[in-house]
N, C-alpha and C positions, 0 to 999 in steps of 0.2 A: 505495499499499500504506499502512496506517494504522496506525503504531506508538503513538504520543503517548498515547491511550487506551486502551481495548479491541484488542487485536490482530486487524487484518481484512484479508485478502487477498484481491484481484478480479483476474481476468483482463482485458485493454482493452476486453473487449465489456461488463464488467459482471458476470461470471459469479463467485459466491463460490468461494476455494479455500482457506479460512483453516483450518490445521489443527484437527484436534478434541480431540487429549487436550491436558492441559496441560502434560504433558513437550513432547511435537512442539510445543508453543504455545513453549514456553520454549527446546528448539532450535531453533527457526526465528528466533524474536527474537535470539539470539547471534551467529547467523550474518548476520541484517541489519544488524546494529551493529557485527559486526567490520570491522576494516581488510580490504580487499579481498576482503569476506565469509566468509572460510579461519579453517576452526579444527581442531586438529590429534583426532583420535580420542578417544585416549585423554584431552584435554582435556575434551571433550563426555561420555565417558562416567563421571569423576570429579566434572564439576560436577553430573550429574542423576541417576546411579545410584550412589553412593560410601556408599550406605546398605547395599549389599548385596555380597557375595562376589564376588571377579572374576569368577567362570565366569557365575554370574547376571546379572550386572552387563552383562558382553559380550554374553551372551543378548537381555535387555532392550532395550541398545543397538541391536543390529542389527534385533533387529524395529521397532522406532518409525522407524528409520532406511528401514526397506522400506516400511513405512506410509507414512512423510513423504513419499517419493520420489509415493506412487499421488494420494496429495492435493494436490499441485505438479505434476501433470502437466500440466492445462489449460493452465499456464506454458510448455509447452515440457519436450520430453524430456529434455533437457539443463539443465534449470534448475538442479538440484542435482549437482552433479559429486563423485564418490566415488572413492577412490582405498585402498590400505593402510594409508595416512599421515593422508588428512584428509579432511574435506569442506567443498566448498567451493560456496556458492548465487552466480549470476551477478546479482549487485549492478546490473552495466549496463544488464541488462534489467528494470529495475524502478525505479518510481518510489515512492521512500521519502519520506512526509515530513518526518521529522526531517532527512535529508539537503537536502531543498525548503527548509527554512524555517533551517538553518546558512550554508546558502550564500548565503542573500538570492535563490535563485531564486522561492520564493513567501514572500507576507506569512504574518507569525504570526497566525491567528484568534484574537479574544478567548477564543472557545469552549475552547482547548487552552490558552491560559496560565496557570489556574488546575487543571490536570489532572497527575497525574504521570507520569511516561513510562513506557508499558505498566501503565496503573492495573486493576487486578483480576487480574493475571496471577500465578496461584500454582502452586508446582509443587512443594509438597507438605512446603514447612517443612523438617523436622528431618534430619538425615542428607546434606541440599544446602548447608553454612554456603558451597561455592563460589560455586555459581549466587548465592545472597543477597548476598552479599558484589559479585560482579558485578552485579546490579540495582541495590545502594545505591549502588556508582557512576555509573551509568549514571545514573541517578534522580539524583544531584548535579551531577552535571556539565549534565543537561538544564535543573535548575535555576538554576545559576549562567548559561545561555545566557537563560533567559527573562528574568532580572533584568536581563541586559545588553541586553537587544532592546526598541528603544522601541516602547507602543503601537499606533501608526501606523507604519508602515514607507513611507514617503515615493514609491519607484518598486518596482516589481515585480523590478524586473533591476537593480539598485544595481551603481555602477563598484566592483569590487574596490579594496580598500584595500589597500596592501601596506606594512604595518608593517617599521620598521627592526628592526632585530636586538635582541632584548630579551627577560627569561626574569623571567614575575610569578609572586609565592610566594601560594597561597592560603591560606586557612583550614584549619588539620588537620581533618577531619572523622571524626565517631565518635559513638560511642552509650555515655555512660557513662564517658567520658572525666575522669579525676581531674586536677587541675590541675598536679602533679610530671610523671604522665606527656604531657601535653600541649606543657609547657614542653620536656620530652626531644625531642620530635618535632619541634618549633617548629628547637631547636636542630639537628638532621638535616637541615632546610631549609634553616637559616641557611646550614651548611657546603658544603653540594651547590651552593645559590646562588653562593655566595663564589668556590669553585673554578670553577663554571662563567665565572665573570668572568673569573678571571686565566688558565686557558687557552682560554676562548671569543672574553676581550675585547668580552661582552655585557653590556650595563645589565640590572642587579636591581631591579625593582621590587617593593615589597612591599605586597601588597595583603590584608595578614591584618589591617588595623583594620575593617573592616567597611565602609568608606566609597568609598575609591577603586575603582569600577569599572569605569572607562574604559579599555579595552584593547583596539583601540586607539584612540585618538582621532581625529577626522574630518581632521585635518592627515596622517593615520600613521605616529604618533608613539606607542610603548608597548610591553608585551612581543608578539612576535610566538607565544613559547609560553609557556602558565601551567603551572607544577607544583604538584600536590598530593598531600599523604598520608592516606589513607584506613587508619584504626586502629582496631582490634576488641580490645579488652583481654579478656583468659585469664589470668585465674589471678593468677600474679605478674608476667605477661610481657604480647605484645601480638601481633596480627598484624599486620604493615602493609603496605601495599599505595601504591606510587609510580606517579602517574600525571601522562603530561606528555599537553597537552592543543593542539593548534592552534590559535588564537586565532580566526584570519578565520573559519575554519568551524566551529568548537567541536566538532572530532575527537580523538578520543584514539586517539593516538600509538602510546603504547605503555603497558606498567606492568610493573612489577617486584616482588614479593613477599619480604619475610622472615618468619620466623617465630623471636619472640625468645621464648625458653621463660622468661625470667626477667627482671627490672629491669637485671641487670650487662649485658645483651647492647644494651639502649640506649644504651650509650656510645660516641662516635663511636671512642674507642683499641681497643673490642674487637674482634677479629678478622673475627667476621661480618659487625659494622654496619660496620666499613671495608670490606669485601667488596661487602658492597650498597653501599657509596654509589662504590666505585670503577668498577663497572659501572654504576651510573646516569650519572656523569660522561661514562665515555666513548659511551653513548648518548646525553647529549645534545650531545657533541660532532658525532657524525655528524644531528642532528636538528638541532641550529641554526645549523650551518656550512651555506653553501651547498654543491650538489655541482659544484663547477667545476675548473678547474685551481688546484690548493691555492698556484700561487706567484701566483696574482692576488692570494690572500686571506690569504697569509702575513703581513705587516704590521699586518694587523687580528687575525689567530688564532695566538697564540704556540703554541697545540696543532697546528696546521700548518706553523710555522716548524720547531717540534723535527721532524715528520715529513720535513723538506727534509733538516736537517740528516744525518737515518740513512739517507738516499739513500748518504752517503759520497763523492758526487760535486765534485771538487774547483769547475767551475763552478755547481753548484748550492748550494754554499758563498757564491760568491763573489756570487750574485745574493742568498743568504739575508742575507749582510750589507747589503748595500744598502735592501735592503725593509727592516728591522729598525732601520736608522739614519735611514732615512725617517719610520718610527713613531715613533721616540723623540722625535727632533724635534716630530712633530705630537701627541703623547699626553703627555709627559712621564713617561708610566709606567715602576717602575722595572725591571718586569718583561724590559722589552726591552734595559734596561742587563746582566741575568743572560744574558739572550740571546746578546747579542751577545760578552761575555764566554767564554761555554761555547761560542761557536763553533770559537773559536780551537783547542778540546782536539781535536777532529778535525779539524783540520786538521795537526795535531804526531802524532797516535798512528794516525788510519787511514786515510790517502791511500794505501797501498800505495806508499810509497817516492815518491810524486807530489809534487814540491816546490810549496806553497803558502804565501806568506809569512805571518807572524803580525804584526798589527797592535801596533804596540808601547805604544798605550795602552789594552790588555787589560785589567791589572791595575788601573787609572784608572778602567776602565769599571764594573768590577767592585766596587769600594768607593764610587763614587758615588751609589749605591742603595742606601747599608746604612740609612741611617735610614726612611728612606718603603718603603723593602722588608723592614725587621722583620717583618712578619708576613706576606707573602707567602711562601706554600712553595714556589713554581718561581721566585722572584727568589735565595729563601735557598740551592735545591739546586744551582741551576746557576752564580751566583757563588760558592759554597762550593766546588763541584768546581773550578771555571777555577782558584781562588785555589790548589788542593792541588796541580795538575796541572802549573799554569805557572809557580810559586812555591815559595818553600821557608818560606811564612806556614804551616805546619801547622795553628797553633795556633787560629788567625782561623778558618781553612777546618772544622776537627773543629766551631768553635762552630757555624757557620751549618748545616751538614749535620747536625747533632744537632738545634738550633733547626727544622730543615725538616721532620722528623718528627715533632715534639711540634704546630708549627703545623698541618699537613696530613698526618695519621694513614692517611689514606685514598688518597694519593699514591703510586705503586709506585716514578715516578722517584727520588721522594725516598729511601724505601728501598734501591732500587738503586746508589745514587751513595754513601750512607752506608756498604753493605756494601764497594763498591769502597774508601772510602778505609781500612776496616779490616781489608782486605784488604795492603792494603801494608806497614801497621802490623805485622802479623804477630797480630793478635786474631782466631783464625779461628772462636772462639765466637760472638763479636762479628759476625762476614762471613758467619758461614753462618743464624743466625736472620735480619738485616736482608735477606739476599739472598733467603731462602725468602718471608720476607714480600712482597717486592717481586714474587717469581713468582706467587702468590699473590694477590695485586690486580689483577696485571696480568695477570691470562688473557684480557681482551677485548681487550687496548692494540693497536695495531698494531705497537708497540715492543717486543711480548713477546719477539722471539729475543735481546734485548741484552738481558733480566732474566736467560733462559736462558743465555746465553753468562756472563754474571756468576758466575751458578752451577755453569758447567762450571768456572771460574778458581779458587772455592775449594774445589771438591771437589779438582781438582789439587794446590792446595797444601795439603792435606789428605793427599795420596798416594791418594785414592779414584780412581784414574784410570779405571775402567768407566765411575763415574757423573759424570766429567769426559764421557766419550764421550759417554753417553748425552745429558745437556744439550747437549751443542754439537752434535751430530745434532740434537735438537729444535731447536734454533735453527736452523743451514743449513737444514732442510725450508720455513722461513719466509723467510730471506734465503740464499740458496745461496754468494754472494760475501761475507759477512762474516768479516772477515777474521782477528779473536780467535776465534772460533769455529772455523776452518779450523785455526788454529793448532792449538789445543788439543784437538781429534780425533787431528789428525796427528799429534801429541805421546804423547796418550794409546798409540794404537795402538801408536806406537814403544816405547815403554817396558813394554807387554805383552807383546812377539816379537810381534805380528799384523802380520809384514812387509809382505805384497802389500796386505792393507787403508790400512797406512799409507803404502806406496808412492804407491798409487792416490791417495788425500788429496794427498801431496806434490805429484802432477802436477798438482793441481785449483790448489793456490798457483803452482804456475811457470807455468800460462796465463794468469792473472791478472796476475801480475808475474813476469816471467822474470828481473828482477835480486835475487829475494829469497835472503835468505840465512837459516840459521839462527842465525847472530853477532847478527841486527837486533833490537834492541831496541826495544820503544816504551817512550814517556815513562813509561807505567806503571810497567813492567817496572824501568825506571832506578831508580824510586821505593821498589823492597821495601825492608823494614828487612831481613826476611830472605834471603838470596842463595839457598837452597836452591829456592826454586819456580821461580825465573827459570833456574836449572843445570839444574833437572828439566827445564825445558820444552825448551832448548837440547839436551841430551841425546837426549831423545825427536825431535827434528825432526830430529838427524843420525840415530839410527837410522831414521828413514822416510825417508833418502836424500839431504836435502838438506844442502848444505857449508856 
């Protein structure tokens, strides 16, 4: 199947079955170049029939889909699979020239080097901005690939190069970009790259100078993934599309969009931009980090070290300690010092009564990275929280935790731990604001349950026990044995007089820790300036039947 120039589709014996209409050609091209060959029905409809009312658009889409299935029937009855939600093209049964070139299975002929991808394809222009955005992005990725491929490939099936972990930043792409808009978009890319380096311990390669085009080189060094921002100015704002490309195959892994109504949204501290960046970093972590046992990669990935800690298993905490100490000795990166000191807060606070030793050098570890970690949001968060939780140095802890959200405004963990600090200091409004920011930014995080739990604690302190129950149950849906969430849901039910539900939750607590008592206090509760929330928690647990 040829895609680089005019779209052509043929059977194995040479019979032509290219779709006949421009919109059907466009639909087929989108499916052929999509990951796994699949797109949702609503996405295809909005890409190609957005200029019509929903009823007419749905009718036109169904008609075009029916005709397309008949046109592709010579390739096999099930070459196009359609269900109530999605349309899927069986790419495994097709030989697609773009895939062949990108994988190195076929040499890129000189005749195709000068062509635009899908040259001549026209879906009708006006009212189809989504399709035009998609086509521009695919053509840009194709042009980048052509720039990277030498004119002659030495062997038809070269040995695949395994690039070491790294992320490359590409030039911002867009028509009619003013210098201010381009600079703001570069700042967004810079921040995403910086956060990916901190959380995933990945090298960052800046290819925005227009000259550094070797990724990866023949030795396998260089970025394994490329990050590019496509921008379409619109009035005082812009439409942003962030794309991640797998370097070895030049395959687009995923993209993410943000509509900025005005220039103020192009600020990293704006909530919607922070949400956009936060989601990108979570997706990058899943794309960059190997899909293997997290304990094997933890010393090289703080993101996965955090996930290990939140498992709350004493054995896993000890393993994380050993791995992080090895990582510090190898890298001398202060983020590992912050994580090591932070690890001891779990040993003290969330062990269900199991005794796990605290290292005496925790405070020294937290302080050791102060100068070199001054602009590392994850270090500031973890070290600041450890200093607050394990020492009486609240002034330094407050400074580090406040700086963390300034340095990393899109980092949910930073907002969450600032909320916990303000919560213990009786600063209810500040705690609520920070906790809500953490939950909003952490919607896609594997640690979402921890952020919901903090919001439950804050609501409980405000006397809003129903909200405390709601947020706590939301956390327990993701982490059924999370001790803090269990305590606040149980106490809230007790205080609201919902005795049967409260006793059932209390039974869950005792099934995990038969030695649990209502009078047990975690370090966080001990540090509460205002004793009323701690007393209310205790009363609620007693009303639930815990002694």
